[in-house]
FIPAVO-399000 format. One line per field, with one value per residue: residue number from 0; residue in one letter; x, y, z of N, C-alpha, C in turn. Coordinates in nm, 4 decimals, always signed. Last residue first. Layout:
REM residues N
n: [NUM	...]
res: [a	...]
n_xx: [X	...]
n_yy: [Y	...]
n_zz: [Z	...]
ca_xx: [X	...]
ca_yy: [Y	...]
ca_zz: [Z	...]
c_xx: [X	...]
c_yy: [Y	...]
c_zz: [Z	...]
This chain:
REM residues 90
n: [89	88	87	86	85	84	83	82	81	80	79	78	77	76	75	74	73	72	71	70	69	68	67	66	65	64	63	62	61	60	59	58	57	56	55	54	53	52	51	50	49	48	47	46	45	44	43	42	41	40	39	38	37	36	35	34	33	32	31	30	29	28	27	26	25	24	23	22	21	20	19	18	17	16	15	14	13	12	11	10	9	8	7	6	5	4	3	2	1	0]
res: [e	q	s	p	k	i	f	f	s	g	i	l	a	v	i	c	f	g	t	f	f	e	m	p	l	p	i	e	l	e	a	i	i	p	g	g	a	q	t	f	r	g	f	l	n	c	i	g	f	a	t	g	c	l	t	t	p	f	i	w	p	t	a	i	q	c	v	c	m	t	m	s	a	g	f	k	a	l	l	v	f	s	a	v	l	l	n	n	t	m]
n_xx: [-2.6968	-2.4672	-2.3974	-2.0460	-1.8256	-1.5923	-1.3092	-1.3179	-1.4221	-1.2765	-1.0388	-1.2291	-1.2744	-1.0385	-0.9953	-1.1977	-1.0890	-0.8731	-0.9561	-1.1304	-0.9425	-0.7771	-0.9202	-0.9639	-0.6954	-0.5883	-0.7504	-0.9074	-1.3074	-1.5597	-1.5953	-1.6540	-1.8749	-2.0472	-2.0507	-2.1631	-2.4340	-2.3266	-2.3097	-2.5735	-2.6215	-2.5024	-2.6102	-2.8244	-2.7640	-2.7056	-2.9397	-3.0850	-3.0102	-3.0123	-3.2812	-3.3391	-3.1995	-3.2409	-3.2948	-3.1238	-2.8085	-2.6237	-2.5418	-2.7331	-2.9021	-2.7221	-2.7401	-2.9032	-2.8322	-2.6109	-2.7134	-2.8106	-2.5724	-2.4388	-2.5549	-2.6197	-2.3147	-2.3187	-2.4954	-2.3524	-2.1178	-2.1918	-2.2919	-2.0505	-1.8856	-2.0674	-2.0033	-1.7920	-1.7652	-1.9327	-1.8167	-1.5659	-1.6343	-1.4678]
n_yy: [+3.1260	+2.9691	+2.6414	+2.6040	+2.3739	+2.1264	+2.0623	+1.8589	+1.6287	+1.5071	+1.3996	+1.1901	+1.0654	+0.9281	+0.7879	+0.6320	+0.4904	+0.2967	+0.1829	+0.0164	-0.0643	-0.2244	-0.4268	-0.5452	-0.6722	-0.8542	-1.1307	-1.0841	-1.0860	-1.0442	-0.7187	-0.6616	-0.7950	-0.6914	-0.4052	-0.3026	-0.2006	+0.0770	+0.2073	+0.2673	+0.3603	+0.6251	+0.7442	+0.8136	+0.9709	+1.1712	+1.2496	+1.3274	+1.5703	+1.6909	+1.7510	+1.8648	+2.1237	+2.3558	+2.5342	+2.5795	+2.4301	+2.2568	+2.2685	+2.3265	+2.0900	+1.8262	+1.8249	+1.6262	+1.4228	+1.3704	+1.2890	+1.0627	+0.8791	+0.8648	+0.7017	+0.4893	+0.3771	+0.3448	+0.1236	-0.0343	-0.0681	-0.1847	-0.3802	-0.5201	-0.5440	-0.7342	-0.9526	-1.0042	-1.0682	-1.3210	-1.4809	-1.4432	-1.3933	-1.3432]
n_zz: [-2.1859	-2.2499	-2.0416	-1.9883	-2.1506	-2.1428	-2.2186	-2.0012	-2.1007	-2.2650	-2.0598	-1.9726	-2.2096	-2.2283	-2.0049	-1.9998	-2.2670	-2.1399	-1.9917	-2.0991	-2.3121	-2.0675	-1.9438	-2.2103	-2.2127	-2.0221	-2.0903	-2.4539	-2.4129	-2.3005	-2.2961	-2.5527	-2.5320	-2.3400	-2.4932	-2.6822	-2.6051	-2.5300	-2.7031	-2.7793	-2.5180	-2.5947	-2.8175	-2.6863	-2.5181	-2.6395	-2.7822	-2.5696	-2.4493	-2.6578	-2.6521	-2.4311	-2.5258	-2.6776	-2.5263	-2.3351	-2.4222	-2.1972	-1.9461	-1.7558	-1.8683	-1.7468	-1.4783	-1.3759	-1.5552	-1.4723	-1.1785	-1.2395	-1.3663	-1.1470	-0.9740	-1.1575	-1.1296	-0.8427	-0.7422	-0.9461	-0.7953	-0.5614	-0.6775	-0.7173	-0.5177	-0.3860	-0.4790	-0.4584	-0.1682	-0.1470	-0.3003	-0.1435	+0.2037	+0.5225]
ca_xx: [-2.8690	-2.4837	-2.4417	-2.1821	-1.8377	-1.7491	-1.3710	-1.2151	-1.5080	-1.2898	-1.0134	-1.1561	-1.4142	-1.1222	-0.9117	-1.2046	-1.2503	-0.9130	-0.9186	-1.2024	-1.0605	-0.7407	-0.9049	-1.0991	-0.7313	-0.5428	-0.7664	-0.8127	-1.1716	-1.4588	-1.5647	-1.5320	-1.7897	-2.0216	-2.0181	-2.0384	-2.4193	-2.3272	-2.1526	-2.5263	-2.6818	-2.4799	-2.4528	-2.8458	-2.8483	-2.5827	-2.8008	-3.1237	-3.0028	-2.8438	-3.2035	-3.4120	-3.1361	-3.1769	-3.3985	-3.2812	-2.8720	-2.6619	-2.4378	-2.6238	-2.9378	-2.7557	-2.6050	-2.8997	-2.9824	-2.6407	-2.5814	-2.8429	-2.6925	-2.3494	-2.5210	-2.7201	-2.3881	-2.1860	-2.5134	-2.4680	-2.1168	-2.1485	-2.3624	-2.1811	-1.8547	-2.0570	-2.2266	-1.8259	-1.6948	-1.9631	-1.9132	-1.5393	-1.6055	-1.5560]
ca_yy: [+3.1414	+3.1414	+2.7747	+2.6196	+2.5135	+2.1417	+2.1483	+1.9934	+1.6833	+1.5790	+1.5117	+1.3142	+1.0923	+1.0480	+0.8893	+0.6878	+0.5458	+0.4011	+0.2508	+0.1031	-0.0596	-0.1288	-0.2776	-0.4877	-0.5899	-0.6960	-1.0258	-1.1743	-1.0603	-1.1614	-0.7946	-0.6984	-0.8721	-0.8321	-0.4191	-0.3889	-0.3072	-0.0378	+0.1249	+0.1466	+0.2468	+0.5002	+0.6487	+0.7361	+0.8286	+1.1120	+1.2186	+1.1867	+1.4429	+1.7179	+1.6617	+1.7241	+2.0334	+2.1634	+2.4815	+2.5483	+2.5407	+2.3006	+2.2969	+2.4299	+2.1912	+1.9068	+1.8927	+1.7456	+1.4117	+1.3766	+1.3848	+1.1199	+0.8758	+0.9116	+0.8564	+0.5178	+0.4279	+0.4423	+0.2785	-0.0287	-0.0456	-0.0650	-0.3231	-0.5308	-0.4826	-0.5875	-0.9325	-0.9606	-0.9654	-1.1692	-1.4121	-1.4271	-1.4964	-1.2948]
ca_zz: [-2.2486	-2.1925	-2.1563	-1.9443	-2.0765	-2.1621	-2.2857	-1.9726	-1.9872	-2.3077	-2.1779	-1.8650	-2.1286	-2.3542	-2.0802	-1.9466	-2.2779	-2.2686	-1.8939	-2.0076	-2.3247	-2.1323	-1.8558	-2.1973	-2.3165	-2.0753	-1.9695	-2.3457	-2.4855	-2.3667	-2.1536	-2.4808	-2.6755	-2.3314	-2.3666	-2.6940	-2.6625	-2.4008	-2.6986	-2.8399	-2.5328	-2.4651	-2.8097	-2.8054	-2.4268	-2.5575	-2.8638	-2.6124	-2.3768	-2.6266	-2.8103	-2.4835	-2.3782	-2.7208	-2.6416	-2.3375	-2.4298	-2.3277	-2.0323	-1.7541	-1.8285	-1.8698	-1.5334	-1.3494	-1.5832	-1.5843	-1.2064	-1.1898	-1.4731	-1.3069	-0.9304	-1.0941	-1.2435	-0.9541	-0.7224	-0.9605	-0.9138	-0.5868	-0.6133	-0.8478	-0.6010	-0.3242	-0.4793	-0.5851	-0.2545	-0.0933	-0.3822	-0.2967	+0.0710	+0.3268]
c_xx: [-2.9268	-2.6079	-2.4549	-2.2532	-1.9960	-1.7410	-1.5391	-1.2676	-1.3999	-1.4475	-1.1262	-1.0704	-1.3555	-1.2147	-0.9673	-1.1279	-1.2896	-0.9982	-0.9109	-1.1176	-1.1547	-0.8180	-0.8610	-1.0389	-0.8876	-0.6516	-0.6735	-0.7955	-1.0307	-1.3877	-1.4922	-1.4868	-1.6981	-1.8931	-1.9550	-1.9678	-2.2854	-2.3176	-2.1816	-2.3404	-2.6575	-2.5258	-2.3895	-2.7124	-2.8449	-2.6572	-2.7108	-3.0270	-3.0020	-2.8776	-3.1041	-3.2982	-3.2213	-3.1139	-3.3781	-3.3498	-3.0376	-2.7697	-2.4668	-2.5050	-2.8644	-2.8388	-2.6480	-2.8394	-2.9706	-2.7424	-2.6379	-2.7929	-2.7635	-2.4707	-2.4906	-2.7276	-2.5207	-2.2553	-2.4008	-2.4839	-2.2635	-2.1147	-2.3013	-2.2854	-1.9721	-1.9850	-2.1400	-1.9260	-1.7658	-1.9218	-1.9892	-1.7022	-1.5807	-1.5113]
c_yy: [+3.1628	+3.1958	+2.9052	+2.7052	+2.5457	+2.2880	+2.1730	+2.0916	+1.8299	+1.6396	+1.6079	+1.4279	+1.2446	+1.1455	+0.9802	+0.8378	+0.6378	+0.5159	+0.4553	+0.1956	+0.0232	-0.0078	-0.1973	-0.3543	-0.5019	-0.5877	-0.8897	-1.0798	-1.0634	-1.1903	-0.9744	-0.7585	-0.7959	-0.8396	-0.5986	-0.4196	-0.4211	-0.1541	+0.0768	+0.1167	+0.1629	+0.3875	+0.5763	+0.6541	+0.7833	+1.0207	+1.1142	+1.1250	+1.2843	+1.5325	+1.5843	+1.6419	+1.9106	+2.0947	+2.3574	+2.4298	+2.4996	+2.3801	+2.2815	+2.3838	+2.3171	+2.0195	+1.8936	+1.9076	+1.5814	+1.4359	+1.4412	+1.2487	+1.0507	+0.9522	+0.9062	+0.6702	+0.4899	+0.4949	+0.3788	+0.1430	-0.0166	+0.0312	-0.1863	-0.4087	-0.4601	-0.4948	-0.7441	-0.9084	-0.8986	-1.0441	-1.3254	-1.4194	-1.4334	-1.3416]
c_zz: [-2.0279	-2.1464	-2.0997	-2.0495	-2.0462	-2.0680	-2.2798	-2.0711	-1.9406	-2.1786	-2.2061	-2.0004	-2.0205	-2.3165	-2.1616	-1.9675	-2.1678	-2.2622	-2.0283	-1.9612	-2.2173	-2.2196	-1.9600	-2.0449	-2.2621	-2.1368	-2.0112	-2.2083	-2.3799	-2.4323	-2.2145	-2.3283	-2.6588	-2.4404	-2.3592	-2.6308	-2.6903	-2.4605	-2.5725	-2.8228	-2.6849	-2.4859	-2.6967	-2.8418	-2.5659	-2.5445	-2.7669	-2.7524	-2.4453	-2.5283	-2.7758	-2.5807	-2.3902	-2.6080	-2.7395	-2.3936	-2.3951	-2.3141	-2.1638	-1.8513	-1.8781	-1.9223	-1.6825	-1.4158	-1.4693	-1.6294	-1.3694	-1.2222	-1.3641	-1.3851	-1.0783	-1.1023	-1.2327	-1.0423	-0.8104	-0.9236	-0.9598	-0.7093	-0.5976	-0.7713	-0.6931	-0.3929	-0.4536	-0.5744	-0.3700	-0.1335	-0.2701	-0.3440	-0.0095	+0.2473]
């Protein structure tokens, strides 16, 4: 297996993971937010996601340990934030 094939496999797996994450967000949003705010909440989350996505290339060009440290930090913040999510009572 060459490095090009391995890189292509990882890119496809990452794209699949991102697509599945978006599907889960679409399905879970009505359970997390009240129905009247569901569209607004998803739009705001999408807006913040797009803004942080724009900073991705800048972070990717930093010195080698820093991009992985940013990634790990964001994952830890998301993990801690997910403990405070409660289903809507509507």
